PAFI-434620 format. One line per 5 residues: number of its first residue (from 0); their letters; for each residue x, y, z of N, C-alpha, C. Coordinates in steps of 0.02 Angstrom, whole numbers, m for minus. Layout:
<atoms>
NUM = a = X/Y/Z/X/Y/Z/X/Y/Z  ...
</atoms>
This chain:
<atoms>
0 = mestn = 7050/7483/5577/7074/7423/5534/7136/7438/5511  7151/7528/5481/7198/7544/5431/7262/7525/5477  7251/7562/5562/7310/7530/5594/7351/7445/5583  7266/7398/5574/7306/7339/5598/7326/7303/5531  7313/7356/5468/7348/7333/5404/7406/7356/5410
5 = rrclc = 7412/7414/5432/7508/7448/5444/7529/7390/5466  7496/7377/5521/7545/7332/5571/7562/7254/5530  7532/7238/5491/7519/7178/5448/7577/7175/5390  7577/7262/5364/7611/7248/5308/7685/7261/5329  7693/7289/5400/7756/7282/5425/7802/7232/5457
10 = mlclm = 7745/7199/5475/7761/7117/5498/7770/7100/5434  7763/7109/5383/7764/7068/5309/7831/7078/5290  7863/7163/5286/7910/7195/5283/7956/7170/5329  7957/7163/5388/8003/7123/5424/8039/7066/5412  7971/7019/5403/8008/6969/5400/8031/6950/5336
15 = allls = 8011/6977/5274/8049/6966/5218/8091/6997/5221  8120/7042/5265/8195/7092/5275/8212/7019/5317  8211/7000/5349/8261/6955/5400/8254/6883/5350  8226/6867/5322/8213/6812/5281/8274/6788/5222  8265/6861/5228/8343/6884/5139/8390/6924/5184
20 = sctvs = 8401/6918/5242/8466/6958/5259/8539/6907/5254  8586/6957/5239/8660/6904/5243/8659/6878/5288  8710/6826/5306/8717/6785/5362/8789/6782/5359  8817/6802/5427/8899/6778/5430/8913/6724/5453  8979/6685/5436/8979/6634/5464/9078/6639/5477
25 = ykfng = 9088/6602/5523/9166/6629/5522/9186/6537/5537  9234/6537/5492/9261/6448/5508/9347/6452/5518  9329/6431/5545/9431/6419/5601/9456/6355/5567  9456/6369/5518/9482/6300/5484/9555/6328/5448  9569/6376/5437/9600/6412/5376/9670/6402/5431
30 = asidy = 9710/6416/5371/9779/6400/5395/9837/6473/5396  9887/6488/5446/9907/6545/5418/9971/6529/5428  9979/6520/5343/10062/6514/5309/10090/6582/5254  10143/6581/5286/10179/6629/5232/10204/6581/5158  10180/6617/5118/10202/6549/5066/10240/6563/5017
35 = tttkt = 10275/6626/5042/10318/6652/5023/10380/6609/5020  10374/6607/5085/10436/6552/5119/10426/6475/5135  10363/6466/5108/10348/6401/5128/10303/6367/5100  10327/6325/5031/10288/6296/4991/10257/6215/5002  10310/6182/5030/10299/6120/5027/10279/6079/5102
40 = iqidn = 10276/6017/5099/10243/5977/5167/10266/5915/5132  10303/5895/5188/10300/5820/5178/10260/5790/5241  10219/5732/5199/10177/5717/5256/10206/5620/5250  10261/5601/5297/10268/5544/5300/10216/5484/5332  10212/5418/5315/10176/5333/5348/10150/5360/5430
45 = fpirs = 10101/5346/5439/10090/5368/5513/10093/5269/5541  10124/5229/5528/10123/5152/5568/10081/5156/5604  10041/5093/5632/10002/5072/5688/10071/5037/5753  10068/5069/5804/10107/5051/5852/10065/5015/5908  10005/5031/5904/9978/5002/5970/9971/4916/5977
50 = ayvwa = 9951/4933/6050/9942/4831/6053/9884/4809/6007  9827/4840/6013/9768/4828/5987/9783/4869/5906  9762/4815/5853/9776/4847/5786/9705/4814/5735  9692/4865/5714/9648/4856/5655/9675/4909/5593  9672/4866/5552/9739/4877/5500/9715/4926/5444
55 = pmqsi = 9623/4947/5430/9628/4999/5389/9620/5068/5437  9631/5079/5514/9644/5133/5539/9694/5150/5501  9751/5129/5511/9808/5176/5466/9795/5207/5403  9749/5183/5365/9726/5190/5291/9688/5246/5297  9634/5258/5371/9587/5293/5367/9633/5366/5403
60 = fqnrl = 9692/5349/5442/9705/5413/5463/9735/5442/5407  9783/5414/5389/9822/5439/5325/9790/5480/5269  9737/5455/5255/9691/5474/5194/9688/5529/5209  9632/5540/5267/9615/5619/5312/9667/5681/5328  9724/5635/5338/9770/5691/5358/9809/5737/5298
65 = tdvys = 9803/5686/5246/9831/5725/5197/9801/5754/5149  9718/5726/5151/9667/5770/5106/9650/5838/5162  9673/5840/5210/9657/5915/5248/9711/5968/5234  9784/5919/5229/9811/5975/5195/9837/5998/5123  9817/5935/5079/9775/5990/5018/9726/6023/5026
70 = nqtkl = 9664/6001/5062/9598/6063/5031/9612/6114/5051  9649/6126/5115/9671/6176/5151/9696/6215/5166  9756/6183/5149/9821/6238/5096/9852/6244/5031  9883/6289/5042/9926/6297/4963/9988/6257/4942  10010/6220/5013/10066/6185/5002/10074/6134/4957
75 = rqvkk = 10125/6107/4922/10137/6054/4872/10144/5996/4916  10148/5953/4924/10172/5868/4961/10200/5843/4905  10268/5830/4964/10313/5815/4929/10338/5740/4948  10372/5682/4945/10396/5651/4985/10448/5641/5026  10515/5698/4996/10552/5710/5052/10591/5784/5044
80 = ngdlq = 10620/5815/5105/10627/5874/5113/10578/5925/5103  10536/5917/5140/10483/5972/5150/10494/6028/5206  10464/6091/5154/10496/6145/5211/10440/6119/5274  10387/6103/5288/10358/6043/5347/10347/6000/5331  10366/5956/5390/10373/5888/5371/10335/5863/5465
85 = lagei = 10295/5800/5444/10254/5789/5478/10257/5703/5474  10277/5677/5536/10315/5599/5567/10282/5567/5606  10263/5512/5637/10232/5490/5693/10211/5419/5682  10168/5407/5727/10150/5335/5719/10085/5317/5782  10035/5296/5736/9978/5285/5805/9998/5244/5854
90 = vafdq = 9995/5277/5897/10038/5214/5971/9998/5230/6016  9910/5213/5999/9875/5179/6048/9810/5168/6019  9758/5126/6021/9686/5143/5996/9678/5068/6062  9614/5088/6099/9597/5053/6150/9542/5072/6165  9514/5016/6240/9432/5009/6230/9454/5011/6315
95 = fnkgi = 9377/5062/6348/9358/5043/6417/9300/5070/6436  9295/5022/6511/9219/5010/6518/9201/5085/6525  9147/5100/6494/9116/5199/6536/9080/5184/6566  9030/5147/6559/8994/5149/6608/8954/5083/6657  8924/5059/6685/8921/5010/6702/8826/4991/6739
100 = ssdgy = 8796/4968/6709/8717/4965/6724/8695/4926/6777  8633/4943/6769/8614/4905/6854/8645/4817/6871  8625/4800/6824/8649/4725/6828/8740/4699/6834  8783/4764/6828/8843/4769/6852/8876/4763/6779  8849/4751/6730/8895/4704/6685/8923/4804/6619
105 = ssqvq = 8931/4812/6593/8953/4849/6553/8896/4900/6503  8897/4955/6501/8851/4973/6464/8862/5031/6423  8932/5067/6419/8968/5107/6380/9016/5075/6362  9042/5091/6319/9104/5057/6295/9145/5122/6254  9215/5167/6296/9255/5210/6264/9295/5177/6230
110 = lkmtv = 9306/5207/6161/9376/5198/6135/9428/5253/6127  9476/5259/6143/9542/5295/6127/9562/5294/6087  9576/5334/6026/9657/5337/6001/9705/5402/5998  9767/5392/6015/9797/5421/6028/9865/5430/5951  9895/5464/5939/9956/5484/5892/9984/5518/5919
115 = nvrfv = 10053/5492/5899/10101/5542/5898/10152/5572/5866  10155/5628/5854/10162/5671/5786/10224/5712/5810  10260/5713/5760/10360/5748/5745/10331/5787/5697  10358/5852/5713/10320/5915/5654/10389/5948/5659  10415/5954/5599/10474/6009/5586/10468/6054/5548
120 = nnkkh = 10475/6110/5576/10457/6163/5524/10527/6200/5508  10543/6174/5430/10618/6185/5424/10623/6264/5416  10578/6303/5412/10584/6390/5397/10585/6409/5448  10557/6396/5507/10555/6408/5581/10540/6366/5629  10642/6351/5640/10622/6289/5704/10603/6294/5766
125 = tddfe = 10573/6343/5793/10539/6386/5854/10494/6353/5845  10426/6337/5799/10372/6287/5802/10391/6203/5785  10447/6185/5793/10469/6113/5802/10424/6091/5855  10382/6018/5846/10380/5997/5906/10355/5916/5923  10366/5873/5952/10328/5806/5975/10305/5809/6012
130 = rqfsa = 10230/5784/5977/10158/5777/6047/10115/5721/6009  10082/5700/6066/10049/5653/6076/9963/5708/6087  9920/5662/6026/9857/5708/6004/9791/5644/6012  9755/5644/6045/9711/5599/6072/9622/5628/6058  9608/5577/6050/9525/5588/6017/9488/5509/6062
135 = tseyd = 9412/5524/6101/9392/5467/6110/9309/5453/6069  9289/5416/6079/9223/5394/6058/9197/5329/6102  9125/5347/6080/9092/5305/6160/9033/5249/6101  9023/5210/6145/8987/5152/6086/8950/5119/6136  8886/5097/6136/8822/5066/6165/8877/4990/6168
140 = asqql = 8873/4953/6231/8908/4885/6250/8866/4821/6194  8793/4844/6198/8773/4801/6168/8771/4793/6120  8810/4842/6082/8843/4819/5997/8917/4784/6005  8927/4772/5956/8984/4725/5931/9049/4790/5900  9127/4776/5923/9139/4837/5916/9164/4824/5825
145 = navqe = 9151/4784/5817/9156/4769/5725/9116/4819/5683  9051/4802/5713/8979/4835/5710/9009/4902/5701  9034/4939/5748/9043/5020/5731/9112/5029/5749  9139/4994/5730/9233/5042/5729/9256/5093/5686  9223/5057/5592/9248/5084/5555/9201/5173/5572
150 = elvtq = 9169/5191/5607/9132/5246/5606/9165/5288/5670  9162/5250/5712/9215/5264/5775/9273/5306/5753  9309/5251/5725/9388/5274/5702/9371/5326/5648  9342/5326/5612/9337/5391/5566/9328/5464/5603  9263/5465/5655/9252/5488/5688/9336/5539/5730
155 = mtrdi = 9369/5476/5777/9447/5490/5803/9463/5521/5758  9479/5476/5708/9511/5538/5642/9514/5594/5625  9455/5618/5620/9443/5674/5590/9456/5724/5660  9441/5704/5706/9453/5757/5784/9526/5768/5787  9583/5718/5780/9629/5699/5785/9668/5737/5732
160 = vdqif = 9653/5754/5673/9687/5769/5624/9653/5854/5629  9608/5863/5638/9591/5930/5655/9656/5975/5705  9680/5934/5763/9708/5952/5808/9771/5960/5807  9786/5891/5739/9857/5936/5728/9864/5990/5667  9800/5980/5642/9839/6036/5576/9826/6107/5609
165 = natva = 9789/6102/5674/9771/6182/5696/9855/6162/5729  9886/6148/5759/9921/6152/5808/9970/6150/5732  9988/6154/5696/10048/6158/5662/10052/6218/5606  9980/6216/5560/9983/6266/5521/9923/6324/5544  9888/6327/5591/9836/6344/5597/9867/6410/5650
170 = nw = 9909/6422/5695/9928/6429/5720/9865/6463/5786  9844/6401/5806/9803/6398/5877/9824/6369/5920
</atoms>
């Protein structure tokens, strides 16, 4: 009987220890910037240059892009002559049939958003690039695009901005 009580007590102590133990988490979104030399960033407007245009997409993208650099770096945003410069345009916003149902009609639709980015690092020009970043999202074909468009554009924007951030200041 006493050994059973000891086991229960040991189990309770072990559970209490596990529940109160510290957790370690890593976040891979931090910037690796030398703030002694790089202090400012210039983020130009990214106009829509795609064949299909949904007007709110530009402001959703622009706000997310500026917010990420504001929240995850110490860089001061300036209108011109930034140490880092981001410019570009939204070059594609397309939808494709992704899946076909047994009746021969589309069952899944995929949206794809592509942004062309020109990055200039005036402190280290070897980091300069021009590159396209894309993200996709899917929705059920029984839904109307205008019913899911804002949510899907927000999701794709989040993905693209993370890619841009990682390519420009996170050195991934």
